[in-house]
N, C-alpha and C positions, 0 to 999 in steps of 0.2 A: 541529595546527599545530606543536606542540612536537616531535612525531615527525618532521615534515617539515623543520623548521629547526634541530633539535638542541637548542636552548636556549629557555628561557622568554623571555629578553630579545629574541632574534631573532624569536620568534613575535609578541611584543608590538609590536616595531618594524614588522613586516609589516602587522599589522592596523591599527595607528594610521596608518601611512603611506598605507593605502588608504581612510582616513576612518572606520574602525570604532572602536567603543568597546570597548577591551580589558577593562575592568572588567565589562562585560555578559557577555562570554565567560567570565570567571572565575566570576561568580555562577552562570551556567547550569551550568558544569562542577561547581561545588561542590554545587549542588542535585541534580545527577544522582548524584554519588558518595554523598551522604547517603541518597538513595533506594535506591541499590544496596546499601548496608550494611543498611538496614531489610529489603529483600527477601531478602538472603542469610540473615539470621537467621530470617526468617519461613518459609523453605522447609526449615529443619532439622526435619523431621518423621519422621526415621528412615529416609528413603529415600536411595539413592545419587544424588548430584547431579553433573552435568557442566555447567560454565559454558562457553559458547562465544561467540565474537565474531560479529557480524553477517556478516562476510565469509566465515565458514565454513559458514553455513547451507546454501548450495546443494550442498555436498559432504558434509555430515554425514549419517550413516545414522540416521534416526529409527526406533525400534522401535515396534510397535503398542501396547506397554504403557507407553510414555513419557508423562509429563505435561509439557507445554510451558508455561513461563512466560516472557513477553517483557517487557522493560523498555526502553522507547524510544518514539519517536513512531509515529504511525499507519502510516508506511511500513514499519516493522519487522514489524508484524502482517501486513500485506499480503504482504510478501516471504516470511515464514515460512510462511504458510498454503499457499503454492504447493507446499511440499515435505513437508507432514505429512499430507496426505489428510484423513480425517475425524476426526482426533484433536482434542480440545478444546484451546483456547489460553486461558490465563489472562493477559490483556493488562493490564499495569500502566502507569499514567501516571506517569512520574518527576518531572514538573514541571507540575502543573495550572495554575499561574499563567501559564505561558508557552504551554502546548499545550492546545488545545481537546479533543483526544482523542476524536474521534467513534468510533474503534474501541477506545478504552481505558476500559472501564467501572470499573476498580479503581484505587485509590490505594495506595501502598506499605503503609499500615497495614492494609489489607483483604486482603493477599496470603494470609496463613495461613488465614483464614476461607474464601476462595475455593478455595484448594488442597485443604483438607480436605473441602470440599463435593464436589470432583471425585473425590477418593479414595473417599468414601463413596457416590458415585453420586447424591447429593442436590443436584442443580444444574440450572439451566436453560441451554440452549445457543441461541445465535443462529447459524443456518446461513447460509452465504454461497455463492451460485452463482458458480463461476468460469467464465471464458470459455476456450475451447480452440481452438487453431489447429493443424491437421495439415498439414505441408508435404510436398511431393512427394518430398523427399529423405529422408523418414522421421522428421524432427524433429517433436517435439510440444511446443507452448508453452502454458503456462497463465497466465492473467492474473486477478488479484484485482480490479483496477479497470478496466482497458481494454487493448485491443490496437490498435496503430497499424499499418495496412497501407499501405505506400508505398515510394517509391524511397529508398534510403539517402542518396545525395547530395541536395543542395537543388535538385531539379528536379521538374517536374510529373510526376505518375504518370497514365498513361492506362489506363482500365479500363471495363468495362461493368457496369451495375447492372441486375439482372433481378428483378422482383417480380411474382408471378402471371404474367399474360400480357404485361405491359409491360416494355420493355427500352430503354435509351438509353445512348449513350457518355458518358463523363465524363472530365474532366481537372482535377486538383487536386493538392494536396499529398499526398492519400491518403484513406483511410477510417478513421474512428475507431469502434471497436466497444466499447461500454461494458457493464459488468455492472451489477447493481442497486447494489452497493456503490460502484461508480465513477460512478453517475449524479449524485452531488453533487460530483464532482471536476472533471477536465479537461473532460468533455463539458458540464458545467454552465457552465463558462467560455465554451465555444463558443456555447451558447444565449444567454448574456448578451451576447456580442459581436454575434451576429446580431440580437438585439433592439435593440441600440444603433444598428446600421446601419439597421435598419428604421425606427426613430424619426427618424433624420436624414433619411431619404428620405420621411418623411411617411406611412409605412405603419404596420401594426399591430405591436405588440410580439409577440415569440415566446415562447410558453409553455414554460418549462423542462421537460425530461423527468425524471420521478421514478419510480424502481422500488424495490421492497423488496429487501433483501439476499437474501431467500430466493426471489425471483421465479423460478418454474419455467419460465415462458414464455420467459425469457431463454436457457434452455439450448439450445433448437433454433436460436434466432436468433444465438447467440454461437458456435455450433460451426461453424467455417469450414474449408473445404478450400482451402488456398492453394498456388499453384504457384511454387516457388522457382526463380529463374533462376540 
């Protein structure tokens, strides 16, 4: 906000004018900076260090021998994982009091221990199966949590669903393809909403779908060939 509005006072005015609590923003920012300082000191283990901002991740060239440490919310881990392949990620939760951190197993004080474990090869890794979409124009998209297939404007998408020998036309906002890691995210909300509608109509509740992050059966189901218009 300060970068956007140039000064702290203008950022404060904007947030409070919108009904927000500026002090909460300050406390969260201070907590993150304190965690960043702890992590910066922890990764000083004699290796060359390159600190990059989240916006640069898609264009940064990760080398096979790089060790990646993320400091941010779960979304940062999901976004980074799409660009580093099979390299391990040491995911650190900068603010455990504010973020549940499903994908963040470490706190700042544990960073050096986790990092040295990766360097020595004495560590356990939790693999994640990504979803992949191949477009007819040659583009390849990877998703950590899910892929949404639908029309870009807010109109209904028309498509056909085929499974085994059954096939039927559909019309909706689109199709949501979830990975194992994403089964507790957006698609979980869809199931909860469907369950709520079912309850209102006097029907049975809908059981949420749960997949393991490493779910190998999701690989074939999530590999899609989409035709770009």
